N, C-alpha and C positions, 0 to 999 in steps of 0.2 A: 525594451519595455515588456513587462509580463502581460500576456493576454489573459483576461479573466474568463474562466470556463463557464460562467453563468449557470449555476445550478447543477453542475455535474455531481453525481452521487459518489462520495468517497468513503471507503471503509478503512479505518486505521486499526491495525491489529498489532498491539504492542503491550507487553506486560509491565513496562515501567510507567507508572501513573503520570509522573511529571512530564515525561517526554510525550505521552499520549495527549495530555492537555495542551502542551505547547504546540505540537504539530497540528492538532485539531483546530485550535484557535487561529493559527497562521493560515491554514487552508480555508477556514471560514472567512477570514478577512480578505481572501483572494477569490471569493465567489463560489467555493465548493459547499455543498451540503454534506456535512460530515457525521458519520456514525463511528463509534469505536467499540471495540471489544478487547478483552485482556488475555484471551487465549485462543488457540487454534480451533477448539471445539465450537466456541461461539462464532468464530469467523466462518467456518464451514456451514454452520446452521444458517447464518445470515445470508451467505451467498446463495443458498438454495431457496431462500424465501423472498429476496428482494433483488431488484435490478441495480447493479452497482457498476459505475463507469471506471473507477480507479480503486485498486486495492494496494495499500501500503502495509507491508507485513515484515515484522521482525523475524529473523531467521531462527533465533534461539529463544523458545518460549517453554514454559512449564506445561505439563498436562499431557493428554493423550496424543495430540496432534502438534507437530512442529510447524515452523514457518514453511518449510519445504512441502509438507502435506497440504498446507493452505494454498500455496502457489499451484501445485498440481491440480487441486480441486477447482480453483478459479480458472486455470488454463483449459480445463476440460469442459467448461460450460458451453452451451450452444452459442452464446455470444459472450466470449471471454472479455473481461475488463482489462484495462491497462494495468499491468502488475509491476509493482516496485518493491524489491527486497531491500531491507536495511539490516545492518549488523555492525557490531564493533569489530568483527573479524573479517578480513578480506577473503579468507579461505572459503567462505560461503558463496562468493560471487558466481563462480563457474556453475555450481549445482543449481543456483537460483535461476540463472539464465537458461540453462539446459531444460529446466522444468517449465519455463514459460515467462519468466520475468523479463520485461523490456528494459527495465532500469534497475540499477543497484547502487546504493549509497552506503558508504562506510561511516559509522558514527565516530565522532561528531561530524555533522555535515551542515553546509550552508542552507538554511531554509529558503532563502531567495533563489539560489541555484536550483534547489529541488523543485520548487513551484514552477520556475521557468521551464525546466526540462519536461515536467509532467504536462504543463499547459501546452507546450510546443508539440508534444506527441499527440495530445488530444485534438489539437487544431488540425493536425495533418491526417487524421483518420477520415 
């Protein structure tokens, strides 16, 4: 059974609009307060302005900052959030974990398993 995180702040960083909407809705349905941005620059800005508990970040995004840049920025915060990298390519996993991601999911992935793993890690903090 999935434990509901009861209002944990989640930032979804994904340039694919449909995936962002799907992931955001699923996380909301499971008790998260979700914010989303579509590029790394917006993510880094939001991380500096708001307290975030979980960051879900696509590794391959357009613009000035990649998903890896976002992970490094989040991991460097005074109180780093739980970081989860996502990508269609497994080749990003090692770099994501080395930069600070606790979880990595390869697209497509099970939303139920994703929320279960994120909620479990949050509960163990």
